[in-house]
Structures are given as C-alpha cells and as structure tokens.
SEMARNU-235473 format. One line per 10 residues: number of its first residue (from 1); for each residue x, y, z of N, C-alpha, C, CB. Coordinates in steps of 0.2 Angstrom, whole numbers. Glycine has a CB too. Example, Ala and Ser with C-alpha at 12.3 -4.5 7.8 and 13.67 -1.06 7.14 Angstrom:
2
1	66 -28 39 62 -22 39 66 -16 39 57 -22 45 | 64 -11 35 68 -5 36 64 0 39 70 -3 29
! end
This chain:
149
1	-66 24 -75 -64 19 -72 -57 20 -69 -64 12 -77 | -56 19 -63 -49 20 -60 -45 14 -62 -49 20 -52 | -39 15 -64 -34 10 -66 -27 11 -63 -34 10 -74 | -24 5 -63 -17 5 -60 -13 1 -64 -18 1 -53 | -6 3 -64 -1 -1 -67 2 -6 -61 5 3 -69 | 6 -11 -64 8 -16 -59 12 -13 -54 13 -21 -63 | 16 -8 -55 20 -4 -50 16 0 -45 25 1 -54 | 11 2 -47 6 6 -43 3 1 -38 0 10 -47 | 1 -5 -41 -2 -10 -36 3 -13 -31 -4 -16 -41 | 10 -13 -33 15 -15 -29 15 -10 -23 22 -15 -32
11	15 -3 -24 15 2 -19 9 2 -15 16 9 -23 | 3 0 -18 -3 1 -14 -3 -6 -9 -9 1 -18 | -2 -11 -12 -3 -18 -8 3 -21 -5 -6 -23 -13 | 9 -18 -7 15 -21 -4 17 -28 -7 15 -22 3 | 13 -30 -13 15 -36 -16 20 -35 -22 8 -39 -19 | 26 -38 -22 31 -37 -27 28 -37 -34 37 -42 -26 | 30 -32 -38 28 -32 -45 29 -38 -49 32 -26 -48 | 35 -42 -47 36 -48 -51 31 -53 -49 44 -50 -48 | 29 -53 -43 23 -58 -41 17 -56 -45 22 -58 -33 | 15 -50 -45 9 -48 -49 10 -50 -56 8 -40 -48
21	16 -49 -59 17 -51 -66 16 -59 -66 25 -49 -68 | 19 -63 -61 18 -70 -61 11 -72 -61 22 -73 -55 | 7 -69 -57 0 -70 -56 -4 -68 -63 -4 -66 -51 | -2 -63 -66 -5 -61 -73 -3 -66 -78 -2 -54 -75 | 4 -68 -78 6 -73 -83 3 -80 -82 14 -74 -83 | 1 -82 -76 -2 -88 -74 -10 -88 -75 0 -90 -67 | -12 -82 -77 -19 -80 -78 -23 -81 -72 -22 -85 -83 | -20 -80 -66 -24 -80 -60 -27 -73 -59 -19 -81 -54 | -23 -68 -62 -26 -61 -62 -26 -59 -69 -21 -56 -58 | -32 -57 -71 -33 -55 -78 -34 -47 -78 -39 -59 -82
31	-30 -43 -81 -31 -36 -81 -37 -34 -84 -25 -32 -84 | -42 -30 -81 -48 -29 -83 -48 -23 -88 -53 -28 -78 | -43 -18 -87 -43 -12 -91 -40 -13 -97 -40 -6 -87 | -34 -15 -97 -30 -16 -103 -25 -22 -102 -26 -10 -105 | -25 -27 -107 -21 -33 -106 -17 -34 -113 -25 -39 -104 | -13 -29 -115 -9 -30 -121 -4 -36 -120 -6 -24 -123 | -2 -39 -126 3 -44 -126 10 -41 -129 1 -50 -130 | 15 -44 -127 22 -42 -130 26 -38 -126 20 -39 -136 | 32 -37 -128 37 -33 -124 35 -25 -125 44 -34 -127 | 37 -22 -119 36 -15 -119 29 -12 -118 39 -12 -125
41	24 -17 -117 17 -15 -116 16 -14 -108 12 -20 -119 | 11 -10 -107 9 -9 -100 2 -12 -99 9 -2 -98 | 1 -17 -94 -5 -19 -92 -8 -14 -87 -5 -27 -89 | -15 -14 -88 -18 -9 -83 -24 -13 -79 -21 -3 -87 | -24 -12 -73 -28 -16 -68 -33 -12 -66 -24 -19 -63 | -39 -15 -64 -45 -11 -61 -45 -11 -54 -52 -14 -64 | -50 -8 -51 -51 -8 -44 -53 -15 -42 -57 -3 -42 | -57 -19 -46 -59 -26 -45 -53 -30 -44 -64 -28 -50 | -48 -29 -49 -42 -33 -49 -38 -31 -42 -37 -31 -55 | -38 -25 -40 -35 -23 -33 -38 -28 -28 -36 -16 -32
51	-45 -28 -28 -48 -33 -23 -46 -40 -24 -56 -32 -24 | -46 -42 -30 -44 -49 -31 -37 -50 -28 -44 -51 -39 | -32 -46 -29 -26 -46 -26 -26 -47 -19 -21 -41 -29 | -30 -43 -16 -31 -43 -8 -33 -50 -6 -36 -37 -6 | -38 -52 -10 -40 -59 -8 -35 -64 -9 -46 -61 -12 | -31 -64 -15 -26 -69 -16 -21 -68 -11 -22 -67 -23 | -19 -62 -9 -14 -62 -3 -16 -65 3 -12 -54 -2 | -23 -64 5 -25 -67 11 -26 -75 10 -32 -64 12 | -28 -77 5 -28 -84 4 -22 -88 4 -32 -86 -3 | -17 -85 0 -10 -88 0 -7 -87 6 -6 -84 -6
61	-8 -82 10 -5 -82 17 -8 -88 21 -6 -75 20 | -14 -90 20 -17 -96 23 -15 -102 20 -25 -95 23 | -11 -102 16 -8 -109 13 -12 -111 7 -8 -114 18 | -16 -108 4 -20 -110 -2 -15 -110 -8 -26 -106 -4 | -14 -115 -12 -10 -116 -17 -12 -113 -24 -8 -123 -19 | -8 -111 -28 -9 -108 -34 -15 -111 -38 -3 -107 -39 | -15 -117 -39 -21 -121 -43 -27 -119 -40 -19 -128 -43 | -28 -119 -33 -34 -118 -30 -36 -111 -30 -33 -120 -22 | -31 -106 -30 -32 -99 -30 -35 -98 -37 -25 -95 -30 | -33 -101 -42 -36 -100 -49 -43 -102 -49 -32 -104 -54
71	-45 -108 -46 -52 -110 -45 -56 -106 -41 -52 -117 -42 | -53 -103 -35 -57 -99 -31 -59 -92 -34 -54 -98 -24 | -54 -89 -38 -55 -83 -41 -59 -84 -47 -48 -80 -43 | -59 -89 -50 -63 -90 -56 -71 -91 -54 -62 -97 -60 | -72 -94 -48 -79 -94 -45 -81 -88 -43 -79 -100 -40 | -76 -84 -40 -78 -77 -37 -80 -73 -43 -72 -74 -33 | -76 -73 -49 -78 -69 -55 -85 -71 -57 -73 -70 -60 | -86 -77 -58 -93 -80 -60 -98 -77 -55 -93 -87 -60 | -97 -77 -49 -102 -75 -44 -103 -67 -45 -99 -76 -36 | -98 -64 -46 -99 -56 -47 -102 -55 -53 -92 -53 -46
81	-101 -58 -58 -104 -57 -65 -111 -59 -65 -100 -61 -70 | -113 -64 -60 -120 -66 -59 -124 -62 -55 -120 -73 -56 | -121 -56 -53 -125 -51 -49 -124 -51 -42 -132 -52 -51 | -118 -53 -40 -116 -53 -33 -117 -46 -29 -109 -55 -32 | -119 -47 -23 -120 -41 -19 -113 -38 -16 -125 -42 -13 | -108 -42 -18 -101 -40 -15 -98 -34 -19 -96 -46 -16 | -99 -34 -26 -96 -29 -30 -101 -25 -34 -91 -32 -35 | -101 -18 -33 -105 -14 -37 -102 -11 -43 -108 -8 -33 | -103 -14 -49 -99 -12 -55 -101 -4 -57 -101 -16 -61 | -106 -1 -55 -107 6 -56 -103 10 -53 -115 7 -55
91	-102 9 -46 -97 13 -42 -90 10 -42 -100 14 -35 | -89 4 -45 -83 1 -44 -80 0 -37 -78 5 -49 | -85 -2 -33 -83 -2 -26 -86 -8 -23 -85 4 -22 | -84 -10 -17 -86 -16 -13 -93 -13 -10 -81 -18 -8 | -98 -18 -11 -105 -16 -8 -105 -17 -1 -110 -19 -12 | -109 -13 3 -112 -15 9 -106 -16 14 -116 -20 9 | -100 -13 14 -95 -14 19 -91 -21 18 -98 -15 26 | -93 -24 12 -88 -30 10 -91 -37 11 -82 -29 14 | -93 -38 17 -96 -45 19 -90 -50 19 -100 -47 13 | -92 -56 18 -87 -61 19 -87 -66 13 -88 -65 26
101	-81 -68 11 -80 -74 6 -78 -80 10 -74 -72 1 | -82 -85 9 -81 -91 13 -79 -96 7 -88 -94 16 | -74 -100 8 -71 -105 4 -72 -112 7 -64 -103 1 | -76 -116 5 -77 -123 8 -72 -127 5 -84 -125 8 | -68 -132 8 -63 -136 5 -58 -132 1 -67 -141 1 | -55 -127 4 -50 -123 0 -44 -127 -2 -48 -118 5 | -42 -133 1 -37 -137 -2 -39 -143 -5 -32 -139 4 | -45 -144 -6 -47 -151 -9 -51 -150 -16 -52 -154 -4 | -52 -155 -19 -56 -155 -25 -63 -152 -24 -57 -162 -28 | -65 -148 -29 -72 -146 -28 -73 -141 -23 -77 -152 -28
111	-69 -136 -23 -70 -131 -17 -77 -127 -19 -64 -126 -17 | -80 -124 -14 -86 -121 -15 -85 -114 -12 -92 -125 -12 | -88 -109 -15 -87 -102 -12 -94 -99 -11 -84 -97 -17 | -95 -95 -6 -101 -92 -4 -99 -85 -2 -105 -95 2 | -103 -80 -4 -102 -73 -2 -108 -71 3 -101 -68 -8 | -106 -69 9 -111 -66 14 -111 -59 14 -110 -70 21 | -117 -56 13 -117 -48 13 -114 -45 19 -124 -46 12 | -112 -39 19 -109 -35 24 -113 -34 30 -106 -29 22 | -120 -34 29 -125 -33 34 -125 -39 39 -132 -31 31 | -123 -45 36 -124 -51 40 -119 -52 45 -124 -57 36
121	-120 -52 52 -115 -53 57 -114 -60 59 -118 -49 63 | -120 -64 58 -119 -71 60 -118 -75 53 -126 -73 64 | -114 -80 54 -112 -84 48 -113 -91 50 -105 -83 45 | -117 -95 47 -118 -102 49 -114 -106 43 -125 -105 49 | -109 -110 45 -105 -114 41 -108 -121 41 -97 -114 43 | -110 -123 35 -113 -130 34 -107 -135 34 -117 -130 28 | -104 -137 39 -98 -141 39 -100 -149 39 -94 -140 46 | -106 -150 39 -108 -157 38 -106 -160 31 -116 -158 39 | -106 -156 26 -104 -158 19 -97 -157 17 -108 -155 14 | -93 -153 22 -86 -151 20 -81 -152 25 -86 -143 18
131	-75 -153 23 -70 -155 28 -67 -149 31 -64 -159 25 | -67 -143 28 -64 -137 30 -67 -131 27 -56 -137 29 | -66 -125 30 -69 -119 27 -64 -113 29 -76 -117 30 | -63 -109 25 -59 -103 26 -63 -97 25 -53 -103 21 | -63 -92 30 -67 -86 29 -63 -80 28 -72 -85 36 | -64 -76 23 -60 -70 22 -65 -64 23 -57 -70 14 | -63 -60 28 -67 -54 29 -65 -49 25 -66 -52 37 | -69 -48 19 -68 -42 14 -68 -36 17 -73 -43 9 | -72 -34 22 -73 -28 26 -66 -26 29 -78 -28 31 | -63 -31 32 -56 -30 35 -51 -29 30 -55 -36 40
141	-51 -32 25 -46 -32 20 -46 -25 17 -47 -37 14 | -52 -22 16 -52 -15 13 -52 -9 17 -58 -15 8 | -53 -11 24 -54 -6 29 -49 0 29 -54 -9 36 | -43 -1 28 -38 4 28 -36 7 21 -31 1 31 | -39 5 16 -37 7 9 -42 13 7 -38 1 4 | -39 18 5 -42 24 2 -45 22 -5 -38 30 2 | -43 17 -8 -46 15 -14 -53 12 -14 -41 10 -18 | -55 10 -8 -62 7 -8 -67 11 -3 -61 0 -5 | -66 18 -4 -71 23 0 -75 26 -5 -67 28 4
! end
C-alpha cells in the first residue's frame, strides 16, 4: 500500500500541510494507513485519502462548506465500501478512468451523491427532486497525477 505523510500530500496537491492537519483534526479526512494520536507522531495517508483531498479541494473551491464536505465524504466512503466502481481496493486506484461524482443539493439538508462510471459519457441529472447539483469529474482531477496510473 502506497502511503504519504502530510508534507508529501502538500507537495503533491499544493494544499498547505496546516489545512490537511485541520481536515484530519476535524475528521473530514481520516488517515487510512496510520492514525496515531499525540505529539510527535506521524499520520500516514493512503492513495484513497489523496483522492479524497482532490475531491475536497474541488468541492471547497465550489463553495461547499466544511459541514457539507464531511457529509459528502462520509457518503462517498459508504459508497466505496459498498462496492463502488469508482475505487478498486486491489489496485488502490481509480477504476475505469474515474467517472463523475454528482452531489445533489450540495449546500442543503440531505445532500445525495451518485457516482457515474468512467465509461458513461451522458449524465442525466434528475433535477425535478433537487434544487441544485454539483458534478465533479474524477477523471479530470486525476489526469495529471502520476499517483493514479
């Protein structure tokens, strides 16, 4: 399993280490490899954590608040653990070119997420039930990263 320190994530993603620390302290990001407590310990993050940070950066740049980010990432983790086609735990990589993460009602109570496989070019957004939707193109997020090849 490939692992990263907070400093390495900062270098890879351009997200300040203090912000990554904040996300970890707020339990928005949970280090999958090693999550020790206390002074002088080093948390170790997985490739999936790297993907989560890419998604957090994209959503926060779109104005999604911390409370909603927690909810969205929690639902994404449930989706992946339930056998999502987005993430392949054997290869520790994004499946099928990434696909798209759709967040319905990203700023409202009861947001809903959907993951559309990478092979799908056409997305139908069911806006009759929702006020807004935010689409995150996972394929574009990971396109330039050597960590997802």
